[in-house]
TORKOL-4160 file (C-alpha; in steps of 0.2 Angstrom, whole numbers, padded with zeros to 4 digits, m for minus):
457
<pt num="1" X="0011" Y="m0143" Z="0062"/>
<pt num="2" X="0025" Y="m0146" Z="0050"/>
<pt num="3" X="0042" Y="m0151" Z="0056"/>
<pt num="4" X="0057" Y="m0140" Z="0054"/>
<pt num="5" X="0064" Y="m0152" Z="0041"/>
<pt num="6" X="0048" Y="m0150" Z="0031"/>
<pt num="7" X="0049" Y="m0131" Z="0032"/>
<pt num="8" X="0067" Y="m0131" Z="0025"/>
<pt num="9" X="0064" Y="m0143" Z="0011"/>
<pt num="10" X="0060" Y="m0136" Z="m0007"/>
<pt num="11" X="0042" Y="m0136" Z="m0011"/>
<pt num="12" X="0033" Y="m0140" Z="m0027"/>
<pt num="13" X="0019" Y="m0128" Z="m0031"/>
<pt num="14" X="0006" Y="m0130" Z="m0045"/>
<pt num="15" X="0005" Y="m0111" Z="m0047"/>
<pt num="16" X="0017" Y="m0097" Z="m0045"/>
<pt num="17" X="0002" Y="m0086" Z="m0040"/>
<pt num="18" X="m0016" Y="m0087" Z="m0036"/>
<pt num="19" X="m0027" Y="m0071" Z="m0037"/>
<pt num="20" X="m0041" Y="m0072" Z="m0024"/>
<pt num="21" X="m0056" Y="m0061" Z="m0027"/>
<pt num="22" X="m0052" Y="m0060" Z="m0045"/>
<pt num="23" X="m0070" Y="m0057" Z="m0050"/>
<pt num="24" X="m0071" Y="m0041" Z="m0039"/>
<pt num="25" X="m0070" Y="m0023" Z="m0046"/>
<pt num="26" X="m0051" Y="m0022" Z="m0042"/>
<pt num="27" X="m0048" Y="m0041" Z="m0044"/>
<pt num="28" X="m0052" Y="m0041" Z="m0063"/>
<pt num="29" X="m0039" Y="m0027" Z="m0066"/>
<pt num="30" X="m0026" Y="m0036" Z="m0056"/>
<pt num="31" X="m0029" Y="m0052" Z="m0067"/>
<pt num="32" X="m0028" Y="m0041" Z="m0083"/>
<pt num="33" X="m0011" Y="m0034" Z="m0077"/>
<pt num="34" X="m0004" Y="m0051" Z="m0072"/>
<pt num="35" X="m0008" Y="m0058" Z="m0089"/>
<pt num="36" X="0005" Y="m0045" Z="m0096"/>
<pt num="37" X="0019" Y="m0055" Z="m0088"/>
<pt num="38" X="0013" Y="m0073" Z="m0089"/>
<pt num="39" X="0025" Y="m0083" Z="m0098"/>
<pt num="40" X="0036" Y="m0068" Z="m0103"/>
<pt num="41" X="0054" Y="m0074" Z="m0105"/>
<pt num="42" X="0060" Y="m0061" Z="m0092"/>
<pt num="43" X="0046" Y="m0064" Z="m0080"/>
<pt num="44" X="0046" Y="m0077" Z="m0066"/>
<pt num="45" X="0027" Y="m0079" Z="m0068"/>
<pt num="46" X="0024" Y="m0096" Z="m0077"/>
<pt num="47" X="0008" Y="m0101" Z="m0070"/>
<pt num="48" X="m0007" Y="m0093" Z="m0062"/>
<pt num="49" X="m0025" Y="m0097" Z="m0056"/>
<pt num="50" X="m0040" Y="m0086" Z="m0051"/>
<pt num="51" X="m0050" Y="m0090" Z="m0036"/>
<pt num="52" X="m0066" Y="m0084" Z="m0028"/>
<pt num="53" X="m0084" Y="m0090" Z="m0022"/>
<pt num="54" X="m0092" Y="m0090" Z="m0039"/>
<pt num="55" X="m0085" Y="m0099" Z="m0054"/>
<pt num="56" X="m0097" Y="m0091" Z="m0066"/>
<pt num="57" X="m0091" Y="m0074" Z="m0061"/>
<pt num="58" X="m0073" Y="m0079" Z="m0063"/>
<pt num="59" X="m0076" Y="m0086" Z="m0080"/>
<pt num="60" X="m0083" Y="m0069" Z="m0084"/>
<pt num="61" X="m0068" Y="m0060" Z="m0078"/>
<pt num="62" X="m0057" Y="m0070" Z="m0089"/>
<pt num="63" X="m0068" Y="m0066" Z="m0104"/>
<pt num="64" X="m0067" Y="m0047" Z="m0099"/>
<pt num="65" X="m0048" Y="m0046" Z="m0097"/>
<pt num="66" X="m0045" Y="m0055" Z="m0114"/>
<pt num="67" X="m0059" Y="m0047" Z="m0125"/>
<pt num="68" X="m0060" Y="m0046" Z="m0140"/>
<pt num="69" X="m0049" Y="m0061" Z="m0140"/>
<pt num="70" X="m0054" Y="m0078" Z="m0132"/>
<pt num="71" X="m0052" Y="m0080" Z="m0114"/>
<pt num="72" X="m0035" Y="m0088" Z="m0108"/>
<pt num="73" X="m0035" Y="m0105" Z="m0102"/>
<pt num="74" X="m0032" Y="m0101" Z="m0084"/>
<pt num="75" X="m0037" Y="m0113" Z="m0070"/>
<pt num="76" X="m0053" Y="m0107" Z="m0060"/>
<pt num="77" X="m0053" Y="m0112" Z="m0041"/>
<pt num="78" X="m0067" Y="m0110" Z="m0029"/>
<pt num="79" X="m0064" Y="m0104" Z="m0012"/>
<pt num="80" X="m0073" Y="m0094" Z="0002"/>
<pt num="81" X="m0066" Y="m0084" Z="0016"/>
<pt num="82" X="m0079" Y="m0092" Z="0027"/>
<pt num="83" X="m0072" Y="m0109" Z="0023"/>
<pt num="84" X="m0054" Y="m0111" Z="0031"/>
<pt num="85" X="m0051" Y="m0128" Z="0022"/>
<pt num="86" X="m0054" Y="m0120" Z="0005"/>
<pt num="87" X="m0041" Y="m0107" Z="0009"/>
<pt num="88" X="m0028" Y="m0120" Z="0015"/>
<pt num="89" X="m0031" Y="m0129" Z="m0001"/>
<pt num="90" X="m0026" Y="m0114" Z="m0011"/>
<pt num="91" X="m0011" Y="m0111" Z="0000"/>
<pt num="92" X="m0003" Y="m0128" Z="m0003"/>
<pt num="93" X="m0005" Y="m0126" Z="m0022"/>
<pt num="94" X="0005" Y="m0109" Z="m0023"/>
<pt num="95" X="0020" Y="m0099" Z="m0018"/>
<pt num="96" X="0010" Y="m0083" Z="m0017"/>
<pt num="97" X="m0008" Y="m0078" Z="m0014"/>
<pt num="98" X="m0014" Y="m0060" Z="m0019"/>
<pt num="99" X="m0029" Y="m0056" Z="m0009"/>
<pt num="100" X="m0042" Y="m0044" Z="m0017"/>
<pt num="101" X="m0056" Y="m0048" Z="m0006"/>
<pt num="102" X="m0061" Y="m0032" Z="0005"/>
<pt num="103" X="m0066" Y="m0025" Z="0016"/>
<pt num="104" X="m0051" Y="m0034" Z="0024"/>
<pt num="105" X="m0058" Y="m0031" Z="0042"/>
<pt num="106" X="m0073" Y="m0042" Z="0037"/>
<pt num="107" X="m0065" Y="m0055" Z="0025"/>
<pt num="108" X="m0046" Y="m0054" Z="0027"/>
<pt num="109" X="m0041" Y="m0063" Z="0043"/>
<pt num="110" X="m0045" Y="m0081" Z="0037"/>
<pt num="111" X="m0034" Y="m0079" Z="0022"/>
<pt num="112" X="m0019" Y="m0072" Z="0032"/>
<pt num="113" X="m0021" Y="m0086" Z="0045"/>
<pt num="114" X="m0021" Y="m0099" Z="0031"/>
<pt num="115" X="m0005" Y="m0092" Z="0023"/>
<pt num="116" X="0004" Y="m0090" Z="0040"/>
<pt num="117" X="0000" Y="m0107" Z="0045"/>
<pt num="118" X="0005" Y="m0116" Z="0028"/>
<pt num="119" X="0020" Y="m0105" Z="0024"/>
<pt num="120" X="0012" Y="m0097" Z="0009"/>
<pt num="121" X="0017" Y="m0079" Z="0005"/>
<pt num="122" X="0003" Y="m0066" Z="0005"/>
<pt num="123" X="0000" Y="m0049" Z="m0003"/>
<pt num="124" X="m0015" Y="m0038" Z="m0002"/>
<pt num="125" X="m0021" Y="m0020" Z="m0006"/>
<pt num="126" X="m0028" Y="m0016" Z="0011"/>
<pt num="127" X="m0028" Y="0002" Z="0017"/>
<pt num="128" X="m0036" Y="m0002" Z="0034"/>
<pt num="129" X="m0023" Y="0001" Z="0049"/>
<pt num="130" X="m0032" Y="m0009" Z="0062"/>
<pt num="131" X="m0033" Y="m0024" Z="0051"/>
<pt num="132" X="m0014" Y="m0023" Z="0047"/>
<pt num="133" X="m0009" Y="m0020" Z="0064"/>
<pt num="134" X="m0020" Y="m0034" Z="0071"/>
<pt num="135" X="m0013" Y="m0046" Z="0058"/>
<pt num="136" X="0005" Y="m0042" Z="0063"/>
<pt num="137" X="0000" Y="m0044" Z="0082"/>
<pt num="138" X="m0008" Y="m0061" Z="0079"/>
<pt num="139" X="0001" Y="m0069" Z="0065"/>
<pt num="140" X="0019" Y="m0062" Z="0064"/>
<pt num="141" X="0027" Y="m0075" Z="0075"/>
<pt num="142" X="0019" Y="m0090" Z="0066"/>
<pt num="143" X="0023" Y="m0082" Z="0049"/>
<pt num="144" X="0041" Y="m0081" Z="0054"/>
<pt num="145" X="0041" Y="m0100" Z="0059"/>
<pt num="146" X="0033" Y="m0106" Z="0043"/>
<pt num="147" X="0042" Y="m0094" Z="0031"/>
<pt num="148" X="0026" Y="m0085" Z="0026"/>
<pt num="149" X="0029" Y="m0067" Z="0021"/>
<pt num="150" X="0013" Y="m0057" Z="0025"/>
<pt num="151" X="0013" Y="m0039" Z="0017"/>
<pt num="152" X="m0002" Y="m0028" Z="0016"/>
<pt num="153" X="m0005" Y="m0011" Z="0008"/>
<pt num="154" X="0003" Y="m0016" Z="m0009"/>
<pt num="155" X="m0007" Y="m0004" Z="m0019"/>
<pt num="156" X="m0011" Y="0014" Z="m0020"/>
<pt num="157" X="m0012" Y="0012" Z="m0001"/>
<pt num="158" X="0003" Y="0013" Z="0002"/>
<pt num="159" X="0017" Y="0010" Z="m0010"/>
<pt num="160" X="0018" Y="0027" Z="m0018"/>
<pt num="161" X="0018" Y="0035" Z="0000"/>
<pt num="162" X="0032" Y="0023" Z="0006"/>
<pt num="163" X="0043" Y="0023" Z="m0010"/>
<pt num="164" X="0039" Y="0042" Z="m0012"/>
<pt num="165" X="0045" Y="0046" Z="0005"/>
<pt num="166" X="0061" Y="0036" Z="0003"/>
<pt num="167" X="0064" Y="0044" Z="m0014"/>
<pt num="168" X="0063" Y="0062" Z="m0006"/>
<pt num="169" X="0072" Y="0056" Z="0010"/>
<pt num="170" X="0087" Y="0050" Z="m0001"/>
<pt num="171" X="0089" Y="0067" Z="m0010"/>
<pt num="172" X="0095" Y="0074" Z="0007"/>
<pt num="173" X="0114" Y="0071" Z="0004"/>
<pt num="174" X="0124" Y="0073" Z="0020"/>
<pt num="175" X="0127" Y="0084" Z="0029"/>
<pt num="176" X="0109" Y="0089" Z="0024"/>
<pt num="177" X="0095" Y="0081" Z="0034"/>
<pt num="178" X="0076" Y="0082" Z="0032"/>
<pt num="179" X="0064" Y="0087" Z="0047"/>
<pt num="180" X="0047" Y="0084" Z="0039"/>
<pt num="181" X="0040" Y="0077" Z="0023"/>
<pt num="182" X="0022" Y="0081" Z="0018"/>
<pt num="183" X="0014" Y="0072" Z="0004"/>
<pt num="184" X="0000" Y="0081" Z="m0006"/>
<pt num="185" X="m0011" Y="0069" Z="m0016"/>
<pt num="186" X="m0020" Y="0076" Z="m0031"/>
<pt num="187" X="m0033" Y="0065" Z="m0041"/>
<pt num="188" X="m0036" Y="0071" Z="m0059"/>
<pt num="189" X="m0048" Y="0066" Z="m0073"/>
<pt num="190" X="m0055" Y="0072" Z="m0089"/>
<pt num="191" X="m0071" Y="0065" Z="m0084"/>
<pt num="192" X="m0078" Y="0063" Z="m0066"/>
<pt num="193" X="m0068" Y="0054" Z="m0052"/>
<pt num="194" X="m0077" Y="0039" Z="m0045"/>
<pt num="195" X="m0070" Y="0028" Z="m0031"/>
<pt num="196" X="m0071" Y="0010" Z="m0027"/>
<pt num="197" X="m0086" Y="0006" Z="m0016"/>
<pt num="198" X="m0075" Y="m0006" Z="m0005"/>
<pt num="199" X="m0064" Y="0009" Z="m0001"/>
<pt num="200" X="m0079" Y="0019" Z="0004"/>
<pt num="201" X="m0085" Y="0004" Z="0015"/>
<pt num="202" X="m0068" Y="0002" Z="0023"/>
<pt num="203" X="m0068" Y="0020" Z="0028"/>
<pt num="204" X="m0085" Y="0019" Z="0036"/>
<pt num="205" X="m0080" Y="0003" Z="0045"/>
<pt num="206" X="m0064" Y="0011" Z="0051"/>
<pt num="207" X="m0074" Y="0026" Z="0059"/>
<pt num="208" X="m0085" Y="0013" Z="0067"/>
<pt num="209" X="m0071" Y="0003" Z="0075"/>
<pt num="210" X="m0058" Y="0017" Z="0078"/>
<pt num="211" X="m0059" Y="0012" Z="0097"/>
<pt num="212" X="m0053" Y="m0006" Z="0093"/>
<pt num="213" X="m0037" Y="0001" Z="0085"/>
<pt num="214" X="m0033" Y="0012" Z="0100"/>
<pt num="215" X="m0036" Y="m0004" Z="0111"/>
<pt num="216" X="m0025" Y="m0014" Z="0101"/>
<pt num="217" X="m0011" Y="m0001" Z="0102"/>
<pt num="218" X="m0013" Y="0000" Z="0121"/>
<pt num="219" X="m0011" Y="m0018" Z="0122"/>
<pt num="220" X="0005" Y="m0020" Z="0113"/>
<pt num="221" X="0023" Y="m0014" Z="0117"/>
<pt num="222" X="0027" Y="0004" Z="0112"/>
<pt num="223" X="0035" Y="0004" Z="0095"/>
<pt num="224" X="0053" Y="0011" Z="0093"/>
<pt num="225" X="0052" Y="0029" Z="0087"/>
<pt num="226" X="0066" Y="0036" Z="0075"/>
<pt num="227" X="0076" Y="0051" Z="0080"/>
<pt num="228" X="0072" Y="0066" Z="0069"/>
<pt num="229" X="0084" Y="0080" Z="0068"/>
<pt num="230" X="0076" Y="0097" Z="0074"/>
<pt num="231" X="0060" Y="0102" Z="0083"/>
<pt num="232" X="0044" Y="0093" Z="0079"/>
<pt num="233" X="0034" Y="0103" Z="0066"/>
<pt num="234" X="0019" Y="0113" Z="0070"/>
<pt num="235" X="0001" Y="0107" Z="0065"/>
<pt num="236" X="m0001" Y="0121" Z="0053"/>
<pt num="237" X="m0017" Y="0127" Z="0046"/>
<pt num="238" X="m0032" Y="0116" Z="0043"/>
<pt num="239" X="m0034" Y="0122" Z="0025"/>
<pt num="240" X="m0017" Y="0125" Z="0016"/>
<pt num="241" X="m0013" Y="0134" Z="0000"/>
<pt num="242" X="0002" Y="0126" Z="m0008"/>
<pt num="243" X="0005" Y="0140" Z="m0021"/>
<pt num="244" X="0020" Y="0131" Z="m0029"/>
<pt num="245" X="0010" Y="0115" Z="m0032"/>
<pt num="246" X="m0006" Y="0125" Z="m0037"/>
<pt num="247" X="m0016" Y="0116" Z="m0024"/>
<pt num="248" X="m0027" Y="0119" Z="m0009"/>
<pt num="249" X="m0025" Y="0105" Z="0003"/>
<pt num="250" X="m0032" Y="0097" Z="0019"/>
<pt num="251" X="m0026" Y="0083" Z="0030"/>
<pt num="252" X="m0031" Y="0066" Z="0024"/>
<pt num="253" X="m0034" Y="0053" Z="0037"/>
<pt num="254" X="m0027" Y="0038" Z="0027"/>
<pt num="255" X="m0016" Y="0023" Z="0031"/>
<pt num="256" X="m0001" Y="0030" Z="0022"/>
<pt num="257" X="0006" Y="0040" Z="0036"/>
<pt num="258" X="0003" Y="0025" Z="0048"/>
<pt num="259" X="0012" Y="0013" Z="0036"/>
<pt num="260" X="0027" Y="0024" Z="0033"/>
<pt num="261" X="0029" Y="0026" Z="0052"/>
<pt num="262" X="0028" Y="0008" Z="0054"/>
<pt num="263" X="0042" Y="0006" Z="0042"/>
<pt num="264" X="0053" Y="0019" Z="0050"/>
<pt num="265" X="0049" Y="0010" Z="0067"/>
<pt num="266" X="0056" Y="m0007" Z="0060"/>
<pt num="267" X="0071" Y="0003" Z="0052"/>
<pt num="268" X="0075" Y="0011" Z="0069"/>
<pt num="269" X="0076" Y="m0007" Z="0077"/>
<pt num="270" X="0085" Y="m0014" Z="0062"/>
<pt num="271" X="0096" Y="0001" Z="0055"/>
<pt num="272" X="0103" Y="m0010" Z="0041"/>
<pt num="273" X="0085" Y="m0017" Z="0036"/>
<pt num="274" X="0079" Y="m0035" Z="0038"/>
<pt num="275" X="0091" Y="m0049" Z="0032"/>
<pt num="276" X="0086" Y="m0059" Z="0018"/>
<pt num="277" X="0082" Y="m0078" Z="0018"/>
<pt num="278" X="0097" Y="m0083" Z="0009"/>
<pt num="279" X="0106" Y="m0066" Z="0003"/>
<pt num="280" X="0122" Y="m0066" Z="m0006"/>
<pt num="281" X="0136" Y="m0054" Z="m0001"/>
<pt num="282" X="0132" Y="m0041" Z="m0015"/>
<pt num="283" X="0114" Y="m0040" Z="m0010"/>
<pt num="284" X="0118" Y="m0038" Z="0008"/>
<pt num="285" X="0130" Y="m0023" Z="0004"/>
<pt num="286" X="0116" Y="m0016" Z="m0007"/>
<pt num="287" X="0103" Y="m0017" Z="0006"/>
<pt num="288" X="0114" Y="m0009" Z="0019"/>
<pt num="289" X="0119" Y="0005" Z="0008"/>
<pt num="290" X="0101" Y="0008" Z="0003"/>
<pt num="291" X="0095" Y="0010" Z="0021"/>
<pt num="292" X="0110" Y="0021" Z="0026"/>
<pt num="293" X="0104" Y="0033" Z="0013"/>
<pt num="294" X="0086" Y="0034" Z="0020"/>
<pt num="295" X="0084" Y="0047" Z="0033"/>
<pt num="296" X="0069" Y="0048" Z="0045"/>
<pt num="297" X="0057" Y="0063" Z="0045"/>
<pt num="298" X="0040" Y="0067" Z="0052"/>
<pt num="299" X="0028" Y="0062" Z="0038"/>
<pt num="300" X="0010" Y="0067" Z="0034"/>
<pt num="301" X="m0002" Y="0066" Z="0020"/>
<pt num="302" X="m0014" Y="0079" Z="0013"/>
<pt num="303" X="m0027" Y="0078" Z="m0001"/>
<pt num="304" X="m0026" Y="0092" Z="m0013"/>
<pt num="305" X="m0038" Y="0101" Z="m0025"/>
<pt num="306" X="m0035" Y="0115" Z="m0038"/>
<pt num="307" X="m0050" Y="0124" Z="m0031"/>
<pt num="308" X="m0055" Y="0129" Z="m0013"/>
<pt num="309" X="m0073" Y="0123" Z="m0017"/>
<pt num="310" X="m0065" Y="0106" Z="m0020"/>
<pt num="311" X="m0058" Y="0106" Z="m0003"/>
<pt num="312" X="m0075" Y="0111" Z="0005"/>
<pt num="313" X="m0082" Y="0096" Z="m0004"/>
<pt num="314" X="m0069" Y="0084" Z="0003"/>
<pt num="315" X="m0072" Y="0091" Z="0020"/>
<pt num="316" X="m0091" Y="0089" Z="0018"/>
<pt num="317" X="m0089" Y="0071" Z="0014"/>
<pt num="318" X="m0077" Y="0068" Z="0028"/>
<pt num="319" X="m0090" Y="0076" Z="0040"/>
<pt num="320" X="m0104" Y="0065" Z="0034"/>
<pt num="321" X="m0093" Y="0049" Z="0036"/>
<pt num="322" X="m0087" Y="0055" Z="0053"/>
<pt num="323" X="m0104" Y="0059" Z="0060"/>
<pt num="324" X="m0114" Y="0045" Z="0052"/>
<pt num="325" X="m0101" Y="0032" Z="0053"/>
<pt num="326" X="m0101" Y="0032" Z="0072"/>
<pt num="327" X="m0119" Y="0024" Z="0074"/>
<pt num="328" X="m0128" Y="0009" Z="0066"/>
<pt num="329" X="m0142" Y="0019" Z="0057"/>
<pt num="330" X="m0130" Y="0031" Z="0051"/>
<pt num="331" X="m0119" Y="0018" Z="0044"/>
<pt num="332" X="m0134" Y="0010" Z="0035"/>
<pt num="333" X="m0138" Y="0026" Z="0027"/>
<pt num="334" X="m0120" Y="0029" Z="0021"/>
<pt num="335" X="m0119" Y="0012" Z="0014"/>
<pt num="336" X="m0136" Y="0012" Z="0006"/>
<pt num="337" X="m0134" Y="0029" Z="m0002"/>
<pt num="338" X="m0115" Y="0031" Z="m0006"/>
<pt num="339" X="m0117" Y="0043" Z="m0021"/>
<pt num="340" X="m0128" Y="0055" Z="m0010"/>
<pt num="341" X="m0116" Y="0055" Z="0005"/>
<pt num="342" X="m0100" Y="0055" Z="m0005"/>
<pt num="343" X="m0107" Y="0069" Z="m0016"/>
<pt num="344" X="m0105" Y="0058" Z="m0031"/>
<pt num="345" X="m0087" Y="0051" Z="m0028"/>
<pt num="346" X="m0092" Y="0034" Z="m0024"/>
<pt num="347" X="m0106" Y="0023" Z="m0031"/>
<pt num="348" X="m0109" Y="0004" Z="m0028"/>
<pt num="349" X="m0106" Y="0000" Z="m0047"/>
<pt num="350" X="m0089" Y="0008" Z="m0046"/>
<pt num="351" X="m0082" Y="0019" Z="m0061"/>
<pt num="352" X="m0085" Y="0015" Z="m0079"/>
<pt num="353" X="m0070" Y="0009" Z="m0090"/>
<pt num="354" X="m0070" Y="0026" Z="m0098"/>
<pt num="355" X="m0069" Y="0035" Z="m0081"/>
<pt num="356" X="m0055" Y="0023" Z="m0075"/>
<pt num="357" X="m0045" Y="0027" Z="m0091"/>
<pt num="358" X="m0047" Y="0045" Z="m0090"/>
<pt num="359" X="m0041" Y="0047" Z="m0072"/>
<pt num="360" X="m0023" Y="0050" Z="m0065"/>
<pt num="361" X="m0014" Y="0055" Z="m0049"/>
<pt num="362" X="0000" Y="0066" Z="m0044"/>
<pt num="363" X="0008" Y="0064" Z="m0027"/>
<pt num="364" X="0019" Y="0078" Z="m0022"/>
<pt num="365" X="0032" Y="0076" Z="m0008"/>
<pt num="366" X="0037" Y="0093" Z="0000"/>
<pt num="367" X="0052" Y="0090" Z="0011"/>
<pt num="368" X="0058" Y="0103" Z="0024"/>
<pt num="369" X="0075" Y="0101" Z="0033"/>
<pt num="370" X="0092" Y="0108" Z="0036"/>
<pt num="371" X="0107" Y="0111" Z="0025"/>
<pt num="372" X="0118" Y="0105" Z="0039"/>
<pt num="373" X="0113" Y="0093" Z="0053"/>
<pt num="374" X="0122" Y="0104" Z="0065"/>
<pt num="375" X="0109" Y="0118" Z="0062"/>
<pt num="376" X="0095" Y="0106" Z="0068"/>
<pt num="377" X="0102" Y="0106" Z="0086"/>
<pt num="378" X="0103" Y="0124" Z="0088"/>
<pt num="379" X="0089" Y="0133" Z="0098"/>
<pt num="380" X="0074" Y="0141" Z="0089"/>
<pt num="381" X="0081" Y="0135" Z="0073"/>
<pt num="382" X="0070" Y="0133" Z="0058"/>
<pt num="383" X="0072" Y="0122" Z="0042"/>
<pt num="384" X="0082" Y="0132" Z="0028"/>
<pt num="385" X="0080" Y="0119" Z="0014"/>
<pt num="386" X="0066" Y="0113" Z="0004"/>
<pt num="387" X="0066" Y="0098" Z="m0008"/>
<pt num="388" X="0051" Y="0094" Z="m0018"/>
<pt num="389" X="0049" Y="0077" Z="m0027"/>
<pt num="390" X="0034" Y="0069" Z="m0036"/>
<pt num="391" X="0026" Y="0052" Z="m0040"/>
<pt num="392" X="0014" Y="0052" Z="m0054"/>
<pt num="393" X="0004" Y="0038" Z="m0063"/>
<pt num="394" X="m0013" Y="0032" Z="m0069"/>
<pt num="395" X="m0030" Y="0030" Z="m0060"/>
<pt num="396" X="m0027" Y="0025" Z="m0042"/>
<pt num="397" X="m0040" Y="0012" Z="m0037"/>
<pt num="398" X="m0038" Y="0000" Z="m0052"/>
<pt num="399" X="m0024" Y="0004" Z="m0063"/>
<pt num="400" X="m0010" Y="0010" Z="m0052"/>
<pt num="401" X="m0015" Y="m0002" Z="m0038"/>
<pt num="402" X="m0014" Y="m0017" Z="m0051"/>
<pt num="403" X="0003" Y="m0011" Z="m0058"/>
<pt num="404" X="0010" Y="m0010" Z="m0040"/>
<pt num="405" X="0003" Y="m0026" Z="m0034"/>
<pt num="406" X="0009" Y="m0036" Z="m0049"/>
<pt num="407" X="0026" Y="m0029" Z="m0048"/>
<pt num="408" X="0027" Y="m0033" Z="m0029"/>
<pt num="409" X="0022" Y="m0051" Z="m0034"/>
<pt num="410" X="0036" Y="m0052" Z="m0047"/>
<pt num="411" X="0049" Y="m0045" Z="m0035"/>
<pt num="412" X="0044" Y="m0058" Z="m0022"/>
<pt num="413" X="0044" Y="m0072" Z="m0034"/>
<pt num="414" X="0060" Y="m0068" Z="m0042"/>
<pt num="415" X="0070" Y="m0062" Z="m0027"/>
<pt num="416" X="0062" Y="m0072" Z="m0013"/>
<pt num="417" X="0080" Y="m0077" Z="m0006"/>
<pt num="418" X="0084" Y="m0058" Z="m0004"/>
<pt num="419" X="0068" Y="m0055" Z="0006"/>
<pt num="420" X="0065" Y="m0059" Z="0025"/>
<pt num="421" X="0062" Y="m0077" Z="0029"/>
<pt num="422" X="0044" Y="m0073" Z="0035"/>
<pt num="423" X="0033" Y="m0062" Z="0046"/>
<pt num="424" X="0020" Y="m0048" Z="0044"/>
<pt num="425" X="0028" Y="m0031" Z="0039"/>
<pt num="426" X="0023" Y="m0015" Z="0030"/>
<pt num="427" X="0028" Y="m0015" Z="0012"/>
<pt num="428" X="0042" Y="m0001" Z="0013"/>
<pt num="429" X="0054" Y="m0012" Z="0024"/>
<pt num="430" X="0052" Y="m0027" Z="0012"/>
<pt num="431" X="0052" Y="m0019" Z="m0005"/>
<pt num="432" X="0063" Y="m0003" Z="m0002"/>
<pt num="433" X="0080" Y="m0010" Z="m0006"/>
<pt num="434" X="0074" Y="m0020" Z="m0021"/>
<pt num="435" X="0071" Y="m0014" Z="m0039"/>
<pt num="436" X="0053" Y="m0011" Z="m0036"/>
<pt num="437" X="0054" Y="0008" Z="m0040"/>
<pt num="438" X="0063" Y="0005" Z="m0056"/>
<pt num="439" X="0050" Y="m0008" Z="m0061"/>
<pt num="440" X="0036" Y="0004" Z="m0057"/>
<pt num="441" X="0045" Y="0017" Z="m0068"/>
<pt num="442" X="0045" Y="0005" Z="m0082"/>
<pt num="443" X="0027" Y="0002" Z="m0080"/>
<pt num="444" X="0020" Y="0020" Z="m0080"/>
<pt num="445" X="0023" Y="0026" Z="m0063"/>
<pt num="446" X="0036" Y="0040" Z="m0063"/>
<pt num="447" X="0047" Y="0047" Z="m0049"/>
<pt num="448" X="0054" Y="0064" Z="m0052"/>
<pt num="449" X="0064" Y="0077" Z="m0043"/>
<pt num="450" X="0055" Y="0094" Z="m0045"/>
<pt num="451" X="0066" Y="0106" Z="m0035"/>
<pt num="452" X="0079" Y="0109" Z="m0022"/>
<pt num="453" X="0080" Y="0126" Z="m0014"/>
<pt num="454" X="0085" Y="0137" Z="0001"/>
<pt num="455" X="0071" Y="0144" Z="0011"/>
<pt num="456" X="0071" Y="0160" Z="0022"/>
<pt num="457" X="0067" Y="0159" Z="0040"/>
């Protein structure tokens, strides 16, 4: 174990960033996005390396990201998640590891363990609640000791949800307060929408291990819950017609709502946010002002479709995964025949480059609340105000995720002293008061106010 003196002394690292799992479907897009900022005068990214099990595949990745130009001369490092010594060897060479090796339930923990033990910072694109909460339970304290910042869900799961919720919440100017914010996700494409197989596999494994998440939560102290003005919202209809958005919608059991609630829980315990490693006075003031403008609300996520038939297709796939994912033979069938059981939404080879380029997303945030906080305490009162905002960007699994992940990395590298010393946290509480939203807006992901209106009871 390193001494306190070792932890406080400056470290020299060979690389600013190592991308682990760079030859995977998502990893190669992450490499491609990172190269846009390598050695850019305004970027903190001056040196990177790619890492994985197979050096040949990593070489092919570098050829793919550069074509038709020659591949960049980026170091290729071999490492395996089953070999802890190879992961530690990565950690001591870099300030930050980006982990693209999923499903994280199967392959993520050794990487988190190596980072937490060596003080290396860690980001991933995980959308698996049980993995994230288990890593927090097991490695948070060690990460605080060593100064390792461990942040999962730094992709489409769940930055658009976190920043989108905060963006909507901040539109409620006092004395107005939100009561609930619902996110409606709409995936669009001129071709067909095809998802990442690892995402599909993670969903199946999540169903298979749902009991483990409940056991983990029962074994831990109860989290602080924010006080939300007004009564709790009703569950509503199973299938909802959002005429203003032009969408039919059904509840989406994603990680997003869980991650947002985790951020709100941390904020309840730390109303001014988390202090930075070595913040200057101006940043402290900015952080505290930012968090004072974020108001808690009930939050949920629904997936939308322009047609009712599309909703029934979503429900059918959900039923297949829910039923077959609960027993061994069913899981084998789901994983061996992904295109059949997902009705064409997932296939083992993933989407083509053309399918990726043609896809996009819109994420609508519909906030209901009160024009005056005093109304929220009145008996039988109902929200009288609606604020609608929107986050919009390119294809979610590869393009938007890569943009977000690299911008999170650049924020971490350039503003490490403004971020907490270490620990395992959801992304919102870490990146909320930084310039991440502005960075995303400069890179093709927009945040818009759509409407503010009074609603009748």
